[in-house]
N, C-alpha and C positions, 0 to 999 in steps of 0.2 A: 329884737332877741326871742326867737318861739321860747312860750312858755313852757311849763311842764306838768305834767298830772301823773299822778299814782293810782292804780287800779291794785286792792289788797284782793288777793284769792283767797279765798277760804273753801268750802264746798261747792263750789262754782268752777270746776276745773276742766272748763270749755272756752273756744271762741264762739261758738256759734249759739244765737241765741241768747246772750249775754249783755241783759240790763245795762250793767255798768262799765262792761267794757265798750258796748258800744256808745255811752255816753261821752268816754273818754277818748272815742275815736272821733265823736263829732265836734269834741272841743276846741278841734284844730291844735292843742295842744303836741310836746313829746309824751309820749307815754312809757310808764314806769310801772313793769308788774312786779308786783311783791308777794312774798307766801311767808308768813313769819308762822314758826313752831312756838307754839306757848303753851303744852297741853296742860300745866297747872292752873290757866284760867279757866279751865273747862272743868275743874274740879268739883264734884265728884264723878264726872263722867268723860273724864280724859280718855281719850281712843284708844280700843283695846291693842291685843298683840294681832289679831287679822286686820284691824282696821287698818293699823301703822303700815302692816305689808304691802296693801294695797292703796294707800297714800304715795309711797314710795315710789311706785309703778304709774300711778297715777300722774304725781308731779315731772316727770321723766317726759311723758306721752304731751304734757299742755307745755312743758320746756320746747318740745320740737313745735307744735304747734303754731307757739308765739315766734319761735323763728323761724317760720315758714312765713308771716307777717313782716319779717325787720325788726322783730324785737327779742327778750331773754327774759325769763325769769329771774327773777332775782330773791335769793332763800337767806332769812335772816331767822334768828331764833333769840328768845328774850321776851321781855315785858313787851305787848303790844303796843302801848302810846308811847312809852319809850324809842321804842324801834322807831312808829313811824315818824316821831317827831325829828330823830336823828334823819332819815331819810328825808324827809322835807328840807333841812338845812343842807343836806349833803348835794342836793337836787336843786334846789331852789324850788319845788313844788307849790303852786299856788293851789290845788286841790287834791282832792281823795276821793276815789270812789269803790264802793263796793257793795255786794249782794245781801240782803238781811238772812239771817236767819232766827230759829224759833226756840232753840233749847235755852229754859231759864237764866244760866251761869253766862250764855252768851249774849244773850238780852242785854243782860247789866253790864257787861264789860265794854261793851260796844254804844249803849249810851253814855258811857264815861268817856270814852273813845271820842265821840262825838261833839259832846261838849267842851272836853280839852281844845280839841283839836280847832273846832269853832270859835274859841275864845282867843286862840293863837292868828285869828284872823285868816286860817285856812278854809276853804269852800269845801264843803263836806256832802255830798250826796250817796245815797243809798237806796235800793231799789228790791223788788219780790222779783226774782230770777228761778226761784228753786219751787214754786209751786204755782197753780194755776189760780189761785184766787185769794184773795189779801185775807188772812184769820180772821182781823178785826172785820170785814163786812157781812161777813155769814151770819144774820142775827135770827132771832127766834120772834115769835111777834110780839114778845115782851120785849125784845132787843137785847136777850141776853143769847149766852153761848146753846149751841145743841148739843145734846145726850146722846140722841139715838142717829142710827145710821139713814135711815130713810127718809126723813123729813130734813136731813143736812144735803141729802144726793138731790133733791127734789128743789130745797133752796140753790142749790151750786147750778143747777139746769136754768137759771131765770135770772141766775148773774151773771154780768158782763167780766169773760175771762180777761186775765191780765197781759198787757200786751207784748208783741215779741219784737226780735232785735236781729237786723241784718247781720249778717258776718262782715267782718269788717275787709273789705280788699286789701288795705296796706295801710300802716300806724306808721308815725313819725316817731322815729327813735332819738334819746337825747342824743349830744355831741359826745359827752363821757358817761358811760356805767359804772354806777354806785359798785363796791365790792359785793361779794356773792359768797356766801357758803358751797360746797361743794353737795349734791344731794345724799352723797353717802354718809356725811359727816354729821346728818340728822339722827343717824342709828335707828332707823326706823324699822329694818330689816332683822328676822331673827338671829342670833349667833348660830342657834343650831335649825339647820335648814327644813323645818317641819313643814311648811310651805311647797316643798318639791313635785307634792301633786297636785297641787292646786292648778285647774284647768280654767283659766281665765284671762282675758287681754285688758287689763287695766285700760282705759281714757277713751278719748270719744268715737276712736276708728273702731276700738272693741265694742263701746257701746252698739254704734249703728251696725254692726257684723250679727250682734245677737238682735237687733232689732228686726234687721233683714232676714235671719233665721227664722224669727217668731212669727212675721207677716206670712212667709213663703210655708212653713212646716205646721204650725200649731193655731193660728188665730181662727181658722175657721170652724176647728175644733175645740176650741178653748175651754167653752162652758163643760162639759166631758173630763177631759183630757186634763186639765188644772188639777183634777183631784186621784188622778193615777201617777203616784210616786216613781215608775220603773220607766215611766215615759217622761221624756221632755216636750212637756204640753205647758210650761209657764213660758213667761217673756224672759226671765232669769235675767230680767232688768233691774232690778232693784239693788245691787251694789252701784250701778252706774249711774241712778238716777240719786241716790243719797251721796256720792260725792260730785254729783252736779256734771258730768262730760256728758249726759243730755239731757232736756229739759224734759217737763212733763207736756209741755205743749207740742213739741215733735213729735212725742208718743203720742198723744192725743191725736194726733190728725193725720197720724199712720196706721192706725187704728179706729178704723171706725166702727166699733161693735161694741152696743150698750153693756154686753156683760162682761168685756174686759176694760170698758172707762168706768165703769164702777167701782174697780179695783184702784187705778187711776185717783178717784174722788175717796176711797175710803184709805189713802194714803194722805189724802189732805184732810179728812174726818181727824186723823191721830195728831198732824201739826197744830189743828183747830184746837184738840182737847189740850194737849201739851203748853199750848201760847195762854187758853184761858185757865188752865189747871195747871201750874206749874210742881204745884205739890207731886202732884202723882206719879213722879219718876221715883219716889221712893216711898208714898204711902197713897194707898188704895184710896178711889174716888167715893166709896159708900164707906162712910166713916165706921160703920157696925163693923165692919171687918178687921177694925183696929184689936177688939177684943178675940179672934177667932185662936181658937189653943194650937198653934203650927207646934210643930215639934223640929228638932236639932239633932239628926244622926247622921255623923260625919261618916260612917261604914257605910249607908244605905247612898248619901250623897256620891260619895266617891263611887257607887258601882253605879250609879245612873251617869255621872259624866264619862266615865269607860266605858259605856254601852255593856255592860254586864249586869243588868235587872234578870235575864233569864224570859225577859218578853221580847220575842224576835223583832216585830215592827218598832218597838221602842230602841232596842240595840242598835239595829241596823240605820236609825233615824243620826243617832247619836254618833254611831262610825260614820256613817256620810258626813257627819261634822264636822268631825276631823280630821278627815283626810282634805275634804274636799272645800273648807270654811262655807259652806252653806246645807240649807237642809231645806228638802220641800215642804212646803207649807201644811200638807195635809198632815205629814209626820210630824210638822213642829207641834200641831194642835195635841195630837197625840204623845207625844213627848212631855208637853208641859201637863200637861192634865194627869201624867203617873206621877211626876213630881209631887205637884201640887194636891191631888187628892187623893192619890193611894200612899203616896209616902208623908204626906201631911208636911211637907218639906215648904217654905215661905218663897211664895213668888218669886219676891226678890231677890233671893238666890240665885234663882234658875236664869231671870232678867242677867244678873252679873256673870253668867257664864257664857250665855250668848253672845254678852257683850263684848266677853274677848276672845269669843271664837269663833264669830261669822262674818265675812267680808264684808254683808251690808246692815252691819248692827248701825241701826238707826235709832236714837233715843224715842221718839215721838212714835215710832213705829212699836219697838221694843215693848215700848210701857203698855200701850195698847194690846198689842197682844196677848201681855200675861195677865193683865187684869182681865182680859175678856176670857180666859179661861179660867179665870180662879174666881171670877163672877162677881167682882168686885170694885168692876169699871164702868164707865157709859156704855149703853147696849150690851152687857156682857150677858155671857150666855149663865143661864144660873149655876150655881155651884151643886147644885144636885143633878147635873147634865155630867156625868163622868164617862169617859172615854173607855171603852172594853178592847184593850192592841187587840186581843184575839178576831171578836168582832169586825173590828175596823181593818185589821189585816186582809181577812175573809172577803170584804164588801170592795177595797181599793185594790188590793195587791191579792186579786183570787190565784193567779197562778204561781205565786212566791218569787216571783220574779225579784224585786226591789230588793225583799231580805235574803234573796241566796246571795245578791250583789255586795250586800253591805254586812250583814249581820254576821257574827262569827259562831263560833261553833256551838250546840245548844247546850244550853246550863239551866241548872235547877231555879227556876224563880224565886226570889229573893222577899217572895209577901204574896199571897192569897189573894187574888184580885175583888174577889167575892166581899171577903172579909174586910179589906180595905176600902171597899165602898161600905159597908156596912156603916166602918168606924167614922169615914166623913162625913156621913147624912149625919150622925150621931153628933160630931163635930157641930153641925152647921145647927143643929137647935138648939146648942148648949148659947150661941148667938143671938139666937133668934127669941129668948126668953125674956 
């Protein structure tokens, strides 16, 4: 009788370079792939609306990939441990494989699942298929985690990269399949189709298409082109990497330029920080910022969210976000700086908005990015570095192409930038006393 193994898919929605899938294949067992929708277990960072849209289409693409290998994706919802135990009983599975994640709530949940299934007599194995390096392996000379990127980058270059995995040619299917929910039954798509203008192709095929486009058109000019929002000068692989539709190893090997590879390692740095400082998803890494005199102004926040601040580059970025589910990284910094430093609205509020509206919303990247702008995180820009939206537009969108594409009709600014800058610097002095 052929034994059965379960592979539990999460944010590793691909068949190429997937260590857990490769291990299940090499076991010689029949393989049952499963995705379990249990957002409450990721609280307080359950996937936002844009992420759920992407997830729906990515799961559909994964199912197609698996069917080409003779399998199918089983979809369930509910408590993860109870669901896996039920599937073990239904299929007679003797092993469960999955790839690790770094979010604090997920780490805690996975530890519980690992212990409980092991106590049940089920073989449990998990792997690192999401990162180039193990977060726990990169250490300073004193054995602690890094807080500054450049020495982290140098340490990574000396570290052995995590192993890769071949694409399975064929996988053994079980004699009978367990029941599965229909994908639509998860209710991931919005009831009102605000995503109709999203120009994305979720799934591994879309990831490879984007990578090939970048290698062909963007990599050679990446150093300068990445800062120009009117151009498609970045790889636009962030959502594909977040959902695991392509591995960072695949991208690393395809893009042998240091300036781009540093960005891949910046992603590793974000995961490293979240792994070692899990509290930073909600609280500043630099404790003095707990005393910062933030403001709560609902009217100004709404203006920012709707791209109605009267600052063209800021409004263009937020309109691009609302229309496409994505925002150019240079503009993200300007938009975030305006919220945190011009309006003195807490960085956590901006992080929540990005979390719900970005298709590439990633807890580690989102946390690092917002704390970097706010000056309260690791390797952060100092708080007194306050982006001037007009200066940034003149430098990085000199012909106004990006602003014309995304900004609405000119409106009066909701605040005077010079006055707001002085107010922010005065607020900073209050926590430095």
